[in-house]
C-alpha positions in Angstrom: 95.7 74.0 103.0 98.3 71.5 101.9 99.7 70.9 98.4 102.2 68.1 97.9 102.7 67.9 101.7 103.6 71.6 101.8 101.6 74.2 103.6 100.4 77.0 101.3 99.0 80.3 102.3 95.3 80.9 101.4 94.6 83.1 98.4 92.1 85.8 99.5 93.2 89.1 98.1 90.3 90.9 96.6 91.3 93.4 94.0 88.0 94.9 93.1 86.1 97.9 94.7 83.1 97.2 96.9 80.7 99.4 95.0 77.9 99.2 97.7 80.3 100.3 100.5 82.2 103.0 98.7 79.0 104.6 97.2 77.9 105.4 100.8 80.9 107.6 101.5 80.1 111.2 101.9 82.2 114.3 102.6 83.9 114.8 105.0 84.3 111.2 106.1 86.6 109.0 108.0 87.0 105.4 107.0 88.5 102.6 109.0 89.1 99.7 106.6 89.7 96.6 108.7 91.1 93.7 106.7 91.9 96.1 103.9 93.8 93.7 101.7 95.8 95.7 99.2 93.8 98.9 99.8 91.5 99.0 96.8 88.5 100.3 98.7 90.6 102.6 100.8 92.1 104.2 97.7 88.7 104.8 96.2 87.4 106.3 99.4 90.5 108.6 99.6 89.8 109.7 96.0 86.3 110.7 97.2 87.8 112.9 99.9 87.7 110.5 102.9 90.4 110.2 105.5 91.4 106.5 105.4 93.2 104.2 107.8 93.7 100.6 106.7 94.5 97.6 108.9 95.8 94.4 107.4 97.4 91.5 109.4 98.7 89.4 106.5 102.4 90.4 106.0 102.4 89.4 102.3 99.3 91.5 101.6 100.6 94.5 103.5 103.8 94.4 101.4 101.8 94.2 98.2 99.7 97.2 99.4 102.9 99.3 100.0 104.0 99.0 96.4 
C-alpha cells in the first residue's frame, strides 16, 4: 500500500478475542497460536489453563505483544 508515494505497512492487528475458537479450549490443553498478533487469544487461552505458544512474524506486532 502506498500513501503519498511512501510505502506504509498494512494495519491488521486484531485486538478482540475469537470467541468460537477460545470456547473450545478444554483442560489440560496446548495451544499453538500461529499469526498470534498481540496475543489476545493466547492470553485468554492461558487464563483458561492452556499452555500457549504464539508465533508472529511481524516485528512491530511482536514488540506490541511484549509490552
